[in-house]
C-alpha positions as CSV (number, residue, x, y, z in Angstrom):
1,M,-79.2,49.1,82.3
2,E,-75.5,48.5,83.0
3,T,-76.3,44.6,82.9
4,K,-78.5,44.7,79.8
5,E,-75.7,46.4,78.3
6,R,-73.2,44.0,78.8
7,I,-75.1,41.0,78.0
8,R,-76.1,42.6,74.9
9,F,-72.9,43.2,73.8
10,R,-71.2,39.7,75.1
11,I,-70.8,38.6,71.5
12,G,-67.4,36.6,70.0
13,F,-65.8,34.0,70.4
14,S,-66.1,33.3,74.1
15,R,-67.8,32.9,77.0
16,M,-66.1,35.9,80.1
17,E,-67.3,33.3,82.7
18,K,-63.6,31.7,84.2
19,K,-65.2,28.4,84.3
20,Y,-65.8,28.5,80.6
21,E,-62.7,30.0,79.6
22,W,-60.5,26.6,79.6
23,K,-62.9,25.5,76.2
24,D,-62.6,28.4,74.6
25,H,-58.7,28.1,75.0
26,M,-59.3,24.0,73.7
27,I,-61.5,25.0,70.4
28,F,-58.8,28.0,69.4
29,M,-56.2,25.6,70.0
30,G,-57.7,23.1,67.7
31,L,-58.5,25.8,64.9
32,L,-54.4,26.5,65.0
33,L,-53.7,22.6,65.2
34,A,-56.1,21.7,62.2
35,L,-54.9,24.8,60.7
36,A,-51.1,23.3,60.7
37,F,-51.5,20.1,59.0
38,W,-54.3,22.0,56.7
39,V,-51.8,24.2,55.3
40,N,-48.6,21.9,55.4
41,M,-50.9,19.4,52.8
42,G,-48.2,18.0,50.6
43,I,-45.0,18.6,52.6
44,E,-43.2,15.4,53.1
45,I,-40.0,13.6,54.3
46,R,-39.7,10.2,52.5
47,G,-35.6,9.9,51.8
48,L,-32.9,11.5,53.8
49,Y,-30.3,13.7,52.0
50,M,-27.7,16.1,52.5
51,D,-27.3,17.5,56.0
52,D,-30.3,15.7,57.5
53,L,-29.1,12.5,56.1
54,Y,-25.4,13.5,57.8
55,F,-27.1,14.3,61.0
56,W,-28.8,10.9,60.6
57,S,-25.8,8.5,59.9
58,C,-24.0,10.2,62.8
59,Y,-26.8,9.2,65.3
60,G,-26.3,6.0,63.7
61,E,-22.6,5.2,64.2
62,Q,-21.7,7.4,67.1
63,G,-22.6,6.7,70.6
64,F,-24.6,9.0,72.3
65,L,-22.0,11.7,74.6
66,E,-20.1,11.1,71.1
67,Y,-23.6,13.0,69.3
68,V,-24.9,14.9,71.8
69,F,-21.5,16.3,72.7
70,P,-19.2,16.8,69.7
71,M,-16.0,17.9,70.8
72,G,-13.7,19.6,68.4
73,S,-16.6,20.3,65.4
74,T,-17.7,24.1,64.1
75,R,-20.7,24.2,66.2
76,F,-21.6,23.0,69.8
77,R,-25.0,22.9,70.1
78,F,-25.7,20.0,72.4
79,L,-29.1,20.7,73.9
80,Y,-30.4,20.5,69.8
81,Y,-28.2,17.7,69.6
82,L,-30.1,16.1,72.7
83,A,-33.5,17.1,71.4
84,A,-32.3,15.5,67.9
85,W,-31.1,12.3,69.4
86,L,-34.2,11.7,71.0
87,E,-36.6,12.5,68.2
88,M,-34.4,10.0,66.0
89,A,-34.7,7.0,68.7
90,V,-38.9,7.4,68.6
91,V,-38.6,8.1,65.0
92,R,-35.3,5.2,63.1
93,N,-36.4,3.9,60.3
94,H,-40.0,5.7,60.1
95,V,-38.9,8.7,57.8
96,S,-42.7,10.1,57.4
97,W,-42.9,10.7,60.3
98,F,-40.4,13.9,60.9
99,V,-43.1,16.3,58.8
100,P,-46.0,15.5,61.3
101,I,-43.2,15.7,64.2
102,N,-41.9,19.3,62.6
103,I,-45.9,19.6,62.2
104,L,-47.2,19.6,65.7
105,L,-44.6,21.2,67.0
106,N,-44.7,24.5,65.5
107,A,-48.3,24.0,66.1
108,C,-47.2,24.3,69.9
109,V,-45.0,27.7,69.2
110,A,-48.5,29.2,67.8
111,W,-50.7,27.8,70.7
112,T,-47.7,29.9,72.6
113,L,-48.5,33.2,70.8
114,Y,-52.1,32.9,70.7
115,H,-51.5,32.7,74.8
116,M,-49.0,35.9,74.4
117,G,-51.3,37.5,72.3
118,R,-54.1,37.2,74.3
119,S,-52.3,38.2,77.4
120,L,-50.9,41.5,75.2
121,S,-54.6,42.1,73.6
122,R,-56.5,41.2,76.1
123,A,-58.8,39.8,73.6
124,K,-58.4,36.2,72.6
125,W,-59.4,36.0,69.1
126,V,-56.3,39.1,68.3
127,G,-53.8,35.9,70.2
128,F,-55.6,33.4,67.4
129,L,-55.3,35.4,64.5
130,A,-51.7,35.7,65.4
131,G,-51.5,32.5,65.9
132,F,-52.5,32.0,62.4
133,M,-50.9,34.3,60.6
134,Y,-47.8,32.4,62.2
135,L,-48.7,29.0,60.8
136,V,-49.7,30.3,57.3
137,S,-46.2,32.3,56.8
138,R,-44.5,31.0,54.4
139,M,-41.7,31.1,56.1
140,A,-42.2,27.6,57.8
141,Y,-40.5,26.0,55.2
142,Y,-37.6,24.7,57.0
143,Q,-39.4,24.2,59.7
144,I,-41.9,21.9,58.3
145,G,-40.2,20.3,55.4
146,Q,-36.8,19.6,57.0
147,V,-35.8,17.3,59.8
148,L,-33.4,19.6,60.9
149,G,-36.3,22.0,61.4
150,L,-36.8,20.7,65.0
151,M,-33.6,23.5,65.4
152,E,-35.1,26.4,64.2
153,T,-38.8,25.6,65.8
154,M,-36.6,25.0,69.1
155,A,-34.8,27.8,69.5
156,L,-37.6,30.1,67.9
157,W,-39.6,28.7,70.8
158,M,-37.1,29.6,73.3
159,G,-36.1,33.2,72.0
160,L,-39.9,33.9,72.5
161,G,-39.8,33.0,75.8
162,I,-36.6,35.2,76.2
163,L,-39.3,38.0,74.5
164,W,-42.2,37.0,77.2
165,Y,-40.4,37.3,80.0
166,L,-38.5,39.9,79.7
167,Y,-41.7,42.0,79.3
168,R,-43.2,40.5,82.4
169,Y,-40.1,41.8,84.3
170,L,-40.1,44.6,83.0
171,N,-43.9,45.9,83.7
172,S,-44.1,43.7,86.4
173,R,-44.9,46.2,89.2
174,E,-43.2,44.2,92.3
175,V,-39.6,43.4,91.8
176,K,-40.0,39.4,89.8
177,A,-36.4,38.7,89.4
178,S,-37.8,35.3,88.9
179,Y,-38.8,36.4,85.0
180,F,-35.4,37.7,83.9
181,I,-33.3,34.5,85.7
182,R,-36.1,32.7,83.2
183,A,-35.3,34.8,80.4
184,C,-31.4,34.0,81.0
185,L,-31.7,30.4,81.9
186,L,-33.8,30.7,78.1
187,Y,-30.8,32.5,76.6
188,F,-28.3,30.3,77.8
189,G,-30.2,27.0,76.7
190,V,-30.6,29.2,72.8
191,C,-27.5,29.5,72.3
192,F,-26.5,25.8,72.0
193,V,-29.5,25.3,70.1
194,H,-28.3,27.8,67.4
195,E,-25.5,30.2,68.4
196,R,-27.1,33.4,66.2
197,Y,-29.0,33.8,69.5
198,M,-26.2,35.1,71.2
199,A,-26.8,38.3,69.1
200,L,-29.6,38.8,72.2
201,F,-27.6,39.4,75.2
202,P,-27.3,43.5,74.5
203,L,-31.6,42.8,75.2
204,L,-31.0,41.6,78.9
205,I,-28.8,44.2,79.6
206,L,-30.6,47.4,78.0
207,I,-34.1,46.0,79.9
208,L,-32.2,45.7,83.0
209,L,-31.1,50.1,82.3
210,M,-34.5,50.5,81.3
211,K,-35.9,49.1,85.2
212,K,-32.8,50.5,86.8
213,C,-32.3,47.5,88.2
214,R,-29.8,47.7,91.3
215,R,-29.5,44.4,92.4
216,P,-26.6,42.8,91.7
217,A,-28.2,39.2,91.3
218,E,-29.7,40.6,88.1
219,W,-26.7,41.5,86.5
220,A,-24.3,38.9,87.5
221,T,-27.4,36.1,86.0
222,A,-26.8,38.4,82.6
223,A,-23.1,38.9,82.2
224,G,-22.9,35.2,83.5
225,S,-25.0,33.1,81.5
226,F,-23.6,35.1,78.3
227,L,-19.7,34.3,79.6
228,L,-20.5,30.6,80.5
229,V,-21.9,30.5,76.9
230,Q,-18.6,31.7,75.7
231,V,-16.5,29.5,78.6
232,I,-18.4,26.5,77.0
233,R,-17.5,27.1,73.1
234,A,-14.2,28.0,73.7
235,L,-13.1,24.6,75.4
236,T,-15.4,22.7,73.3
237,I,-14.6,24.1,69.2
238,G,-11.5,26.5,71.1
239,T,-13.0,29.7,69.3
240,V,-16.5,32.1,70.2
241,L,-16.4,33.3,67.4
242,P,-19.9,31.8,65.1
243,A,-20.0,30.0,62.4
244,G,-21.4,30.8,59.5
245,T,-24.0,29.1,56.7
246,G,-22.5,26.8,53.5
247,G,-19.6,26.0,55.6
248,T,-18.0,29.6,56.0
249,Q,-17.0,31.6,59.2
250,V,-18.3,34.6,59.8
251,A,-14.7,36.5,60.5
252,D,-14.0,36.2,56.4
253,T,-17.0,36.8,54.8
254,F,-18.4,39.5,56.9
255,N,-19.0,42.6,55.1
256,I,-20.6,45.6,56.6
257,S,-22.5,46.9,53.3
258,Q,-23.7,43.6,52.6
259,S,-25.5,43.2,56.0
260,I,-27.3,46.3,55.9
261,G,-28.6,44.7,52.7
262,F,-29.5,41.8,54.1
263,A,-30.8,43.5,57.2
264,L,-32.9,45.8,55.0
265,D,-34.3,43.1,53.2
266,Q,-35.1,40.8,55.8
267,A,-37.4,43.8,57.6
268,A,-39.0,43.6,53.8
269,Y,-39.8,39.7,54.6
270,V,-41.5,40.7,57.8
271,F,-44.2,42.9,55.5
272,G,-44.8,40.4,53.2
273,I,-41.9,41.6,50.8
274,N,-39.8,38.3,49.2
275,A,-36.1,41.0,49.3
276,G,-34.5,38.1,48.2
277,P,-33.4,36.1,44.7
278,E,-36.1,33.3,43.8
279,H,-34.3,30.3,44.6
280,L,-33.9,31.9,48.7
281,N,-37.8,33.0,48.3
282,G,-39.5,30.6,45.6
283,C,-41.0,33.8,44.1
284,P,-39.2,37.1,44.5
285,W,-40.9,41.0,44.4
286,N,-40.6,42.0,40.8
287,Q,-41.9,38.4,39.3
288,T,-45.3,39.0,42.2
289,P,-48.4,39.1,40.2
290,V,-49.8,42.5,40.6
291,P,-53.0,41.3,42.6
292,V,-50.9,39.7,45.4
293,L,-48.6,42.7,45.5
294,L,-52.0,44.8,46.0
295,L,-52.6,43.0,49.0
296,I,-49.9,43.0,50.7
297,L,-49.0,46.7,50.3
298,L,-53.1,47.0,52.0
299,A,-52.2,45.0,54.7
300,D,-49.2,46.8,55.5
301,A,-51.3,49.9,54.9
302,A,-53.7,48.4,57.7
303,V,-50.1,47.8,59.9
304,A,-48.8,51.5,59.5
305,V,-51.8,53.1,60.4
306,M,-52.2,51.3,63.5
307,V,-48.5,51.4,64.6
308,L,-49.2,55.4,63.8
309,A,-52.2,55.6,66.0
310,F,-50.1,53.8,68.4
311,L,-47.3,56.4,68.5
312,V,-49.7,59.7,68.7
313,K,-51.0,57.8,71.5
314,I,-47.9,57.5,73.4
315,V,-47.3,60.9,72.5
316,K,-50.3,62.3,73.8
317,D,-50.7,60.4,76.3
318,K,-50.3,62.9,79.9
319,D,-50.0,59.7,82.3
320,K,-45.7,59.8,82.4
321,E,-46.3,55.7,84.6
322,D,-47.9,55.2,80.9
323,K,-45.9,56.7,78.6
324,G,-42.8,55.2,79.7
325,R,-43.9,51.6,79.7
326,H,-45.0,52.4,76.5
327,L,-42.0,53.2,75.2
328,S,-40.1,50.8,77.4
329,N,-42.3,47.6,75.5
330,L,-41.8,49.6,72.2
331,V,-37.9,49.3,72.9
332,L,-37.9,46.0,73.7
333,F,-40.0,44.6,70.8
334,V,-37.8,47.0,68.1
335,V,-34.6,46.0,69.8
336,F,-35.6,42.2,70.0
337,I,-36.7,42.7,66.4
338,A,-33.3,43.9,65.1
339,L,-30.7,42.2,66.9
340,C,-32.8,38.6,65.9
341,I,-32.4,40.5,62.1
342,G,-28.9,41.8,62.7
343,A,-27.7,38.7,63.9
344,S,-28.7,37.2,60.6
345,S,-27.3,39.4,58.8
346,V,-23.3,39.0,59.1
347,T,-22.9,35.9,57.0
348,I,-23.4,35.2,53.3
349,R,-26.8,35.5,52.4
350,V,-30.1,35.3,54.0
351,E,-32.8,32.9,54.2
352,M,-36.7,33.0,55.4
353,R,-35.8,30.5,58.3
354,W,-34.0,33.1,59.9
355,I,-36.5,35.8,59.9
356,Y,-39.6,33.3,61.0
357,I,-38.6,34.6,64.6
358,S,-39.0,38.4,63.6
359,L,-42.1,37.8,62.3
360,A,-43.2,35.5,65.5
361,A,-42.2,38.6,67.2
362,A,-43.8,41.8,64.7
363,L,-47.2,39.3,65.3
364,L,-47.1,39.9,69.1
365,F,-46.1,43.6,68.9
366,L,-49.4,43.8,66.5
367,T,-51.4,42.4,69.4
368,Y,-49.5,44.4,72.1
369,I,-50.3,47.4,69.7
370,Y,-54.0,47.0,69.4
371,G,-54.1,46.5,73.6
372,V,-53.1,49.4,74.0
373,L,-55.5,50.6,71.3
374,T,-58.0,49.6,73.4
375,E,-56.6,50.3,76.9
376,G,-59.6,51.5,78.6
377,V,-62.5,49.4,77.2
378,R,-64.2,46.4,78.8
379,P,-62.8,43.6,77.0
380,E,-66.5,42.8,76.5
381,F,-67.8,44.9,74.8
382,Y,-66.7,43.4,71.4
383,L,-68.1,45.9,68.9
384,K,-66.4,49.0,70.6
385,R,-63.0,47.1,70.2
386,M,-63.9,46.4,67.0
387,W,-64.0,49.4,65.6
388,P,-61.3,50.4,64.0
389,W,-58.8,49.0,65.3
390,G,-59.5,45.4,64.9
391,I,-61.1,45.3,61.2
392,L,-57.3,46.8,60.6
393,I,-56.1,43.7,62.2
394,T,-58.5,41.5,60.2
395,V,-57.8,43.6,56.5
396,Y,-54.0,42.7,57.6
397,V,-54.9,38.9,58.3
398,V,-57.6,38.6,55.0
399,C,-54.9,40.2,52.9
400,M,-51.5,38.7,53.6
401,L,-53.5,34.9,53.9
402,P,-53.7,34.5,50.1
403,A,-50.6,36.1,49.9
404,E,-49.1,33.8,51.9
405,L,-50.7,31.1,50.6
406,F,-49.4,32.3,47.0
407,Y,-46.1,32.2,48.2
408,R,-46.6,28.7,49.6
409,S,-47.7,27.4,46.5
410,N,-44.2,28.2,45.1
411,Y,-42.0,26.6,47.7
412,D,-40.6,24.1,44.7
413,R,-38.9,27.0,43.7
414,L,-36.6,27.2,46.8
415,Y,-32.6,26.3,46.5
416,L,-33.6,22.5,48.8
417,W,-37.3,21.4,47.2
418,P,-36.3,19.7,44.2
419,D,-33.4,17.7,45.9
420,Q,-35.9,16.9,48.6
421,L,-38.6,15.9,46.2
422,R,-36.0,13.6,43.8
423,Y,-34.9,11.7,47.2
424,N,-38.5,11.3,48.2
425,S,-39.1,10.4,44.7
426,L,-35.9,7.7,45.1
427,A,-37.1,6.7,48.8
428,E,-40.9,5.5,47.2
429,E,-40.0,4.0,44.2
430,T,-37.5,1.2,45.6
431,Y,-38.2,1.5,49.4
432,G,-42.1,1.9,49.3
433,R,-42.2,-0.5,46.6
434,Y,-40.6,-3.2,47.9
435,G,-40.2,-3.0,51.3
436,E,-37.5,-5.2,53.2
437,E,-37.0,-6.9,49.8
438,L,-34.8,-4.0,48.9
439,F,-31.8,-5.1,50.9
440,G,-29.3,-6.5,49.5
441,K,-29.8,-5.6,45.7
442,T,-27.9,-3.4,43.6
443,I,-29.5,-0.5,42.5
444,Y,-28.8,0.2,39.4
445,I,-29.3,5.0,38.4
446,L,-29.5,5.3,34.8
447,G,-27.6,9.0,34.9
448,N,-26.7,10.8,37.5
449,S,-27.2,14.6,36.5
450,Y,-29.1,14.7,39.8
451,E,-25.8,14.6,40.9
452,M,-26.0,12.4,44.6
453,S,-22.4,12.0,46.5
454,D,-21.2,8.6,46.7
455,F,-22.0,9.8,50.7
456,T,-25.3,9.6,50.3
457,A,-25.9,6.3,47.9
458,R,-23.6,4.9,50.7
459,T,-26.0,5.8,53.6
460,F,-29.5,6.7,52.1
461,F,-31.0,3.1,52.2
462,K,-29.5,2.3,55.4
463,V,-32.1,4.7,57.0
464,F,-34.8,2.2,56.1
465,D,-32.9,-0.9,57.6
466,P,-34.0,-0.9,61.4
467,E,-30.9,-2.9,61.8
468,M,-29.4,0.7,60.2
469,K,-27.3,-1.3,57.8
470,A,-28.9,-2.2,54.7
471,E,-25.9,-4.7,54.5
472,G,-25.4,-6.0,50.5
473,T,-27.1,-2.8,49.3
474,S,-25.0,-0.9,47.1
475,V,-25.5,2.3,43.9
476,Q,-24.3,1.8,40.7
477,F,-24.7,4.8,38.1
478,I,-24.8,3.1,34.5
479,D,-25.0,5.4,31.6
480,S,-26.8,2.6,29.7
481,I,-28.7,-0.3,30.0
482,Y,-26.2,-1.4,27.6
483,D,-23.7,-1.7,30.6
484,I,-25.5,-3.5,32.8
485,G,-26.6,-7.3,31.7
486,L,-29.7,-9.3,32.2
487,V,-31.4,-8.5,35.1
488,D,-32.5,-10.5,38.4
489,D,-34.0,-11.1,41.3
490,R,-31.1,-9.1,42.8
491,M,-30.9,-5.7,40.5
492,L,-33.3,-3.2,40.6
493,V,-32.8,-0.1,37.7
494,L,-34.0,3.6,37.8
495,R,-33.7,6.5,36.0
496,E,-33.7,9.8,36.4
497,D,-37.2,11.8,35.9
498,P,-36.1,15.8,35.9
499,E,-39.3,16.5,34.7
500,H,-41.1,16.1,37.7
501,N,-37.9,15.9,40.2
502,G,-38.3,12.3,40.6
503,Y,-36.9,8.9,39.7
504,Q,-38.9,6.2,37.7
505,D,-38.7,2.4,38.6
506,I,-38.0,0.7,35.2
507,T,-36.2,-2.4,36.3
508,D,-39.7,-4.3,34.7
509,L,-39.4,-2.6,31.8
510,V,-35.2,-3.3,31.4
511,R,-36.3,-6.7,32.4
512,Q,-38.5,-7.7,29.7
513,L,-36.4,-5.9,26.9
514,K,-33.0,-8.1,28.4
515,L,-35.4,-11.1,28.1
516,D,-38.3,-11.1,26.7
517,V,-40.2,-14.8,27.2
518,E,-42.8,-15.7,24.4
519,Y,-42.9,-19.1,26.3
520,G,-41.8,-22.2,28.2
521,Y,-39.4,-19.6,30.5
522,Y,-39.8,-18.9,33.8
523,G,-38.4,-16.6,36.3
524,D,-37.3,-18.9,38.6
525,G,-34.7,-20.0,36.1
526,W,-36.4,-23.4,34.7
527,M,-37.6,-23.9,31.1
528,D,-39.8,-26.5,29.7
529,E,-39.3,-29.1,26.3
530,H,-39.9,-26.3,24.1
531,A,-38.9,-22.7,25.1
532,A,-38.8,-19.3,23.0
533,L,-37.0,-16.2,23.8
534,T,-35.3,-13.2,22.9
535,V,-32.7,-11.8,24.9
536,M,-30.0,-8.9,24.5
537,A,-26.5,-8.8,24.2
538,G,-24.5,-7.2,26.3
539,K,-21.8,-4.8,25.8
540,E,-19.5,-7.8,24.9
541,G,-21.6,-9.2,22.1
542,V,-21.9,-12.8,23.9
543,I,-24.8,-14.7,25.5
544,H,-24.1,-17.0,28.5
545,L,-25.8,-19.7,28.6
546,E,-25.5,-22.7,31.6
547,I,-27.7,-24.9,31.7
548,M,-28.2,-28.0,34.6
549,Y,-30.2,-30.7,34.1
550,P,-31.0,-32.1,38.3
551,G,-32.4,-35.6,36.4
552,T,-31.0,-38.7,35.5
553,M,-29.1,-39.3,32.0
554,R,-29.7,-41.8,30.5
555,G,-27.7,-41.5,27.7
556,G,-28.4,-39.7,24.2
557,E,-29.3,-36.1,25.5
558,V,-29.1,-33.2,23.4
559,I,-30.7,-30.0,23.4
560,Q,-31.6,-28.2,20.3
561,I,-30.8,-24.0,20.1
562,T,-31.6,-22.2,17.1
563,A,-30.1,-18.3,17.1
564,A,-33.0,-16.2,14.8
565,D,-32.6,-17.8,11.3
566,E,-29.2,-19.4,11.8
567,E,-28.4,-23.1,11.5
568,P,-29.8,-25.3,14.5
569,R,-27.0,-25.6,17.2
570,Y,-27.0,-29.7,18.8
571,L,-25.6,-29.3,22.5
572,P,-25.1,-32.9,24.3
573,L,-25.7,-32.8,27.7
574,Q,-22.9,-35.2,29.0
575,S,-23.1,-34.4,32.5
576,S,-25.9,-32.9,34.7
577,V,-24.3,-29.1,34.4
578,V,-23.1,-27.8,30.4
579,E,-23.0,-24.1,29.4
580,A,-22.3,-22.4,25.8
581,E,-21.8,-19.2,24.5
582,I,-23.3,-17.2,21.3
583,Q,-22.1,-14.6,19.8
584,A,-24.1,-11.5,18.9
585,E,-24.1,-7.8,17.5
586,P,-23.5,-5.8,20.9
587,G,-26.8,-4.7,22.6
588,S,-28.6,-6.4,19.6
589,R,-31.8,-8.2,20.7
590,V,-31.3,-12.4,19.5
591,E,-34.3,-15.1,19.0
592,L,-33.3,-18.0,20.4
593,K,-35.5,-21.6,20.5
594,F,-34.6,-24.2,22.8
595,D,-36.3,-27.4,22.0
596,Y,-34.9,-30.8,24.4
597,N,-35.4,-34.4,23.9
598,F,-35.8,-35.5,27.3
599,Y,-37.7,-33.5,30.0
600,M,-37.6,-34.1,34.2
601,E,-39.0,-37.5,35.2
602,N,-41.4,-37.3,38.1
603,A,-41.4,-33.4,38.4
604,Q,-44.0,-32.0,41.0
605,E,-45.8,-29.2,38.3
606,Q,-46.4,-28.8,35.0
607,R,-46.3,-25.0,34.4
608,G,-47.8,-24.8,30.6
609,E,-48.5,-27.3,28.2
610,D,-44.5,-28.7,27.6
611,R,-43.0,-30.8,30.5
612,L,-40.4,-28.9,32.4
613,A,-36.8,-30.2,31.2
614,A,-33.7,-27.7,32.7
615,I,-32.6,-25.2,35.1
616,V,-31.4,-22.5,32.8
617,H,-28.7,-19.2,33.6
618,I,-28.9,-16.8,31.4
619,T,-26.3,-13.9,31.0
620,A,-25.5,-11.2,29.2
621,P,-22.3,-8.9,30.3
């Protein structure tokens, strides 16, 4: 009967046979990878700006050692700088590769969560849901949508590694010092990816105390990793105090009451409540539609029931060893999350990207709670483990999924999103349209309400040049198309499109407005025996003509030029090059007709009804 019962209940995602287990892992990991790309569709990086552009410029202008080990800076993140240098060496001028790379890395973190959650819960599907909720979280906006998202992903990944190895160390029945040493090594490393993770040091000490460790080597490893971080920071940047965000210093901006408020906000974020302002989360709690609010509250209620049941189980547990183990793990998860929240609460604002690791740790804690609540039930008894705890986890996921997708739909209201859209558009309207023909041109931009900095104007187009120079390419801002003369092949004209947070290429429109050919004049300057065109005079009200005849003059060559309804003007050709000026009202469009009593003999082509006569360069400054 026992065998039949086992077969009857062996329903679900995975087979229990070890030889097939790897297939289950591949299926779940493949689903997470597909989800990672699906949920981030529409996020693109086509142009760099601000910090992303600055770090790229440093890569292009500095040597390896100077880039990876910047001395005297406000931050010393050599592990991240090393990874960024390698990434940029691979990507080079293929800017659109950054987002797929970010997605792949975030999928790897989800895979890690899957394996950790599977181990904690003893259920593959629960581990899968942990990775699932991590990927769909609204907090991924920076990891995916910015080049510096690599830094946040690295730090989060290493932070979870610290949590995992401390958990393994705390729960090992035999002495497993290697787990603690790995946690310390990750702690040392993550401090040089992002310095806010220095705040995890007390957790290392707390774990040793809970483990009642008396081995000097582990205490020395913990203290040594922390002290070594501080010594390196003091030697490289001259201080052990971390810098704040937005160019601030934590020592200058720290406020206790503000930090407590920020910590409470972050706790609310973990439970799906957007407690901050719109520009930092896209849609604050008080602007969230009622159906979404109800879904979030229902999801939180499901989590609350599980947490309460977990606490009750601990209290009622008569096995002192199990009770102590569960209490120790409870302290581990809660203190880890609290320290991550505290480290992100001491500066001038709270950004969702800093809360991402707290959410990831909370998801792991939820899988652990599920594992504790289903202790004593064999994993193959799938349906028995589903009620009620599996149902509650499913309720949490089903309710939070549409809420997270709703919040993601408001990414365009985040502080960094409009600018990224603008520079994506600038890249598409220039390099995306003209390719390498862009280099060497002057890009005129009508208006500067986007307040593009001089640094961005100088550096933006270098990103697309394999040589990282974009020589001869420049950006100039104009107030009106009257500020430029006729549009030639060395010019592009763009205008801002604030309604769509982008730019529009109006080069052809302005070219035609400035010089509208009726017949007989061609883009390379050649003009037929008879031609008619309309020219817009520039700010000075002067239309300058330079006419060159590359043929043999026989005498008596005359050019008749008629401006609008004025009397014709006769220009004798006394040399191979002759110049003339036509006065007009500034900004007015003047109709010109050209008639030649000569033509280019032995010309190899005839483009229109008339023969080619001369090369004419027209300018209207």
